[in-house]
Every structure is written in structure tokens, then in C-alpha cells.
C-alpha positions in Angstrom: 27.6 -7.3 62.1 31.2 -6.0 62.7 33.8 -4.8 60.3 37.5 -5.7 60.8 40.1 -3.0 60.1 43.8 -3.4 59.4 44.8 -2.7 63.0 42.9 -5.8 64.2 40.2 -3.9 66.0 36.6 -4.2 65.1 34.4 -1.2 64.3 30.7 -0.9 64.3 28.9 0.1 61.1 28.0 3.8 60.9 24.5 4.5 62.2 22.0 6.0 59.7 20.5 9.2 60.8 16.8 8.9 60.9 14.3 11.8 61.6 11.2 13.5 60.4 11.8 15.2 57.0 9.4 17.5 55.1 9.2 17.2 51.4 9.3 20.4 49.4 5.7 19.8 48.3 4.5 19.6 52.0 5.9 23.1 52.7 3.3 24.7 50.5 0.3 23.0 52.1 -0.2 25.7 54.8 -0.6 28.3 52.0 -2.8 26.0 49.9 -5.0 25.3 52.9 -5.4 29.0 53.5 -6.3 29.6 49.9 -8.8 26.8 49.9 -10.5 28.1 53.1 -10.6 31.7 51.9 -11.6 31.1 48.2 -13.0 27.7 47.4 -15.1 27.1 50.5 -17.0 30.4 50.1 -17.5 29.6 46.4 -18.9 26.1 47.0 -21.2 27.6 49.7 -22.4 30.1 47.0 -23.1 27.2 44.6 -25.0 25.4 47.4 -27.2 28.4 48.2 -27.9 29.0 44.5 -30.1 25.8 44.5 -32.4 27.1 47.2 -35.1 29.7 47.5 -33.3 31.4 50.5 -34.3 34.8 51.7 -33.0 36.2 55.0 -36.4 37.8 55.7 -37.6 34.3 56.3 -34.5 32.3 57.2 -36.4 29.2 58.4 -37.9 28.6 55.0 -35.3 27.3 52.5 -36.9 25.0 49.9 -34.8 23.3 47.3 -35.7 24.6 43.8 -32.8 23.2 41.8 -32.0 25.4 38.8 -34.9 27.7 39.4 -32.7 30.7 40.3 -30.7 30.2 37.2 -33.8 30.0 35.1 -35.1 33.2 36.6 -31.8 35.0 35.8 -31.6 33.8 32.2 -35.3 34.3 31.2 -36.2 37.7 32.8 -35.8 40.5 30.2 -34.6 42.9 32.9 -31.8 40.5 34.0 -30.8 40.1 30.3 -30.5 43.9 30.1 -28.2 43.8 33.1 -26.0 41.2 31.4 -25.9 43.4 28.3 -24.9 46.4 30.5 -22.1 44.4 31.9 -20.8 43.5 28.4 -21.2 47.0 27.0 -19.4 48.5 30.0 -16.5 46.1 29.8 -16.0 46.3 26.0 -16.4 50.1 25.7 -13.9 50.7 28.5 -11.5 48.1 27.1 -11.5 49.6 23.6 -11.0 53.2 24.9 -8.2 52.2 27.3 -6.4 50.4 24.5 -6.7 53.3 22.0 -5.9 56.1 24.5 -3.2 54.0 26.3 -1.6 53.1 23.0 -1.4 56.8 22.0 0.1 57.8 25.3 2.6 54.9 25.2 3.8 56.1 21.8 4.1 59.7 23.1 6.1 58.6 26.2 8.4 56.5 24.0 9.8 59.7 22.6 12.4 61.9 24.2 11.2 65.3 25.4 11.6 67.5 28.4 9.5 66.6 31.4 8.8 63.0 30.2 9.4 61.4 33.6 7.1 64.0 35.3 4.4 63.4 32.7 4.6 59.7 33.1 4.2 59.9 36.8 1.2 62.2 36.5 -0.5 59.9 34.0 0.0 56.8 36.3 -1.5 58.6 39.3 -5.2 58.0 38.2 -4.6 54.2 38.4 -3.7 54.5 42.1 -7.1 56.1 43.0 -9.6 53.9 44.7 -12.8 53.1 42.7 -15.2 54.8 45.1 -12.9 57.9 45.3 -12.9 57.9 41.5 -16.7 57.9 41.4 -16.9 60.7 44.0 -14.4 62.9 42.1 -16.2 62.5 38.8 -19.7 62.8 40.3 -19.1 65.9 42.4 -16.1 67.7 40.9 -16.4 67.1 37.2 -20.0 66.0 36.3 -22.1 67.9 38.8 -24.6 70.0 36.7 -24.4 73.0 39.1 -20.7 73.4 40.1 -18.9 70.7 38.2 -15.9 71.5 36.0 -17.6 70.3 32.8 -20.7 72.4 33.3 -18.5 75.4 34.1 -16.7 75.0 30.8 -19.9 74.5 28.8 -21.4 77.6 30.5 -18.3 79.7 29.7 -18.7 78.6 26.0 -22.3 79.8 26.0 -24.0 76.4 26.4 -26.4 75.0 29.0 -25.2 72.8 31.9 -25.6 69.0 31.4 -26.6 66.5 34.1 -24.2 63.9 32.8 -25.1 61.1 35.1 -28.9 61.5 34.5 -28.8 62.1 30.7 -25.7 59.9 29.7 -25.3 57.5 32.6 -23.5 54.6 30.8 -21.2 57.0 28.9 -20.4 58.7 32.2 -19.5 55.4 34.0 -17.4 54.4 30.9 -15.5 57.7 31.1 -14.7 57.1 34.8 -13.5 53.6 34.3 -11.5 54.6 31.2 -9.8 57.4 33.1 -8.9 54.9 35.9 -7.6 52.0 33.7 -5.9 53.8 30.9 -2.6 54.1 32.8 -2.5 50.3 33.2 -2.8 49.8 29.4 -0.3 52.6 28.8 2.3 51.0 31.0 2.0 47.5 29.4 2.0 48.9 25.9 4.9 51.2 26.7 6.9 48.3 28.0 6.2 46.4 24.8 7.1 49.4 22.7 10.5 49.9 24.5 11.5 46.4 23.6 11.2 47.1 19.9 14.6 47.4 18.3 15.4 50.8 16.9 17.1 49.4 13.8 13.7 48.0 12.5 12.1 51.5 12.6 15.2 53.0 11.0 15.2 50.5 8.2 11.5 51.1 7.6 12.1 54.9 7.4 15.0 54.4 5.0 12.7 52.4 2.8 10.3 55.3 2.7 7.6 53.9 5.0 5.0 56.5 6.2 4.2 56.8 9.9 1.0 54.9 9.3 2.8 52.1 7.5 5.4 52.0 10.2 2.7 51.6 12.9 0.7 49.0 10.9 3.6 46.7 9.8 6.1 47.1 12.7 4.7 48.6 15.8 1.3 46.8 15.8 2.6 43.2 15.2 5.2 43.8 17.9 2.4 44.9 20.3 0.5 41.7 19.8 1.4 40.0 23.1 1.2 43.2 25.1 -2.3 43.9 23.7 -3.3 40.4 24.7 -2.1 40.9 28.2 -4.1 44.1 28.5 -7.2 42.5 27.1 -6.9 39.5 29.5 -6.3 41.5 32.6 -8.7 44.3 32.0 -11.5 42.1 30.8 -11.4 40.2 34.1 -11.3 43.4 36.1 -13.9 45.3 34.1 -16.4 42.5 34.4 -16.2 43.0 38.2 -16.7 46.8 38.3 -18.6 47.7 41.4 -17.2 50.7 43.3 -17.6 53.2 40.5 -21.2 52.4 40.0 -22.0 52.3 43.7 -20.4 55.7 44.3 -21.9 57.5 41.2 -25.2 56.2 39.8 -26.2 53.4 42.2 -27.1 51.4 39.1 -29.5 54.0 37.8 -31.4 55.7 36.4 -33.5 52.6 36.7 -31.2 49.8 35.6 -29.3 51.9 33.0 -25.9 51.3 34.6 -26.6 48.2 36.7 -24.1 45.4 35.9 -23.8 41.9 37.4 -21.7 42.8 40.4 -24.0 45.6 41.4 -27.0 43.3 40.8 -25.5 40.8 43.2 -25.1 43.5 45.8 -28.7 44.6 45.4 -30.1 41.1 45.7 -28.0 40.1 48.6 -27.8 43.2 50.7 -31.0 45.2 49.7 -33.5 42.4 49.0 -31.7 39.7 51.1 -32.4 37.2 48.4 -29.4 35.0 49.0 -30.4 32.3 46.6 -30.8 34.5 43.5 -27.6 36.5 44.4 -25.7 33.3 44.7 -26.8 32.1 41.3 -25.8 35.4 39.8 -22.4 35.1 41.5 -21.9 31.7 40.1 -22.8 32.8 36.6 -20.4 35.7 36.8 -17.5 33.6 38.1 -18.1 30.9 35.4 -18.2 33.5 32.6 -15.1 35.3 33.9 -13.1 32.1 34.1 -14.2 30.9 30.7 -13.1 34.2 29.2 -9.8 34.2 31.1 -9.0 30.6 30.0 -9.9 31.5 26.4 -7.6 34.5 26.4 -4.8 32.6 28.1 -5.0 30.0 25.3 -4.8 32.7 22.7 -1.7 34.2 24.3 0.0 30.8 24.7 -0.8 29.8 21.1 0.8 33.0 19.7 4.0 32.7 21.7 6.9 31.4 19.7 8.4 28.0 20.7 11.9 27.8 22.1 13.2 26.2 18.9 12.1 29.1 16.7 
């Protein structure tokens, strides 16, 4: 088909440019493929092995036992004690980090000389690796012979204490609290700095005490920040491994053994891949259920755009 123009000559219609085009969604597929290969494939292999009685000491024998590994985990009293250790360790560390982190956040929210230096020093413990944290607390602080705590007790006239042997769970909780308190402090300090000063001034003019000011103004304003801390720390504290590996090795007995360290023992000490895989699946499922539940709480309490 030709098109006539006023000059009497004919012109061909413009040619449409055709070529290979990538949609925006297709551009993310390389990253999605990488994530699937590195996260989902190992997880589905873990689910697969959890249905077999598979031990690397006899790799040729791999009978299918269905839910047998899960039944063993959920019926053995020793394994139930390990689950209880995991919950106690996570909850105790979470409560302590919230209380201490909140107090430090309120302190750093005030103007005083050296505040920036103090804030930097308080954050430094969060940057220490978990195994290094365990080594520092085990050898430099809690050692019954030359540890700092024993030295202080001796100077006060007391007897040295073998903390990791006599109070193993409390010792591990102290390590993790020292490590994760800066995270709670930063989140709560950020929430506190967004609180308008006029609300606090109005409360003080009305004669509110510091306790009433905290209860009716600061704490409600902290709600979302606290929920973020609870969500993030709960997921992390349910996966604590390095601190236990470097300090108590799960002992004495199973006093400080949690699910991640239990998985390590079954997989790399006993080579029981089937039971370790079942424990890993249970840990992942419980962690995701808790994460989704906490996310729903956070979303439900967020005000809508129209409000």
C-alpha cells in the first residue's frame, strides 16, 4: 500500500521496528533463579531426607520411614527438653534485650557530653562475631581461675564461680543479651527520636510523673518499634548456634542444647542425616509461623492511609 502526498509523489508507509524486548519482570528472573537454587532446593532436599532413615555410616541403606523421624523428635523427652531450652533461651534473651535496650535508648535520647562516643561504644558489641563473643565471655569474663568476674568476687572476699558449669543457661543468655542489646537499643532509640517534644512538654505541664509519662506517652509510641525488635530478634534467637558452640558445646549434658546445635550434633557428630533433616524442617516451620504471626500483628496495628 502506497500513500500519496501533496507533491504527487508516493511514499512508503513507515516500517515498524521489531526486535527482542525484555519485560521488566523477566529482568528479575536471574536473581530469582539464584535464590531458588541456593535456598529452596536445599530446603526441599532436607524435606526429602527427613522421610528416610539415612545415616552416612551406612550410606547404602536408606529405608523410607515416613514420619518416623518426626515422631522420634516429638516423643523423646530429651528432645522435648531441647525444644524447651530453645524457647527459654529465645524468650529470656528477648525480654532482657528489650528492657536494657529501652533503658539505654532513653538515656541516649538526652543531651549530655560524650553521648556520641557512648553510643558508638554501646553499638560495638553487636559487631562482634558470635563465636568471638563466646570466646571472650568464656575465657576473659567467666573463667573460674583468671576471669574478670571471678577476680571481682575474689576481691570482695567471695569464692570464684564456674559460671558455665553451675549456671550454663544463664551464662549463655548473658552472652546473647550482651550481643543483641545494641540492636534493640538502636531500633527503640529511632522510635523515641520520632516522638514530638510538645507531647512530653504538655504532659509535664499537666503534672504527669516520669512513670506516667513513660506509661501513657513513650510506651504507646514505642509499639511499632517494639514489634520490629520482637520480630527480628525472635527469628535470630531461635537460630543461635555460634555462642553455644564456642562456650558450652550444649552442656553440661543437654542443659544449653537448642535446636540448631542439636541439628549440628545429629548431622556432623552422629551422621544421622534423616533425624537432623527432620529437626531442621521443624525449626524452619516454627520460625516461619512465628514470623508470619508477628508480621500480621505489626500490619494490623499500622494506621491506614485515611486515618
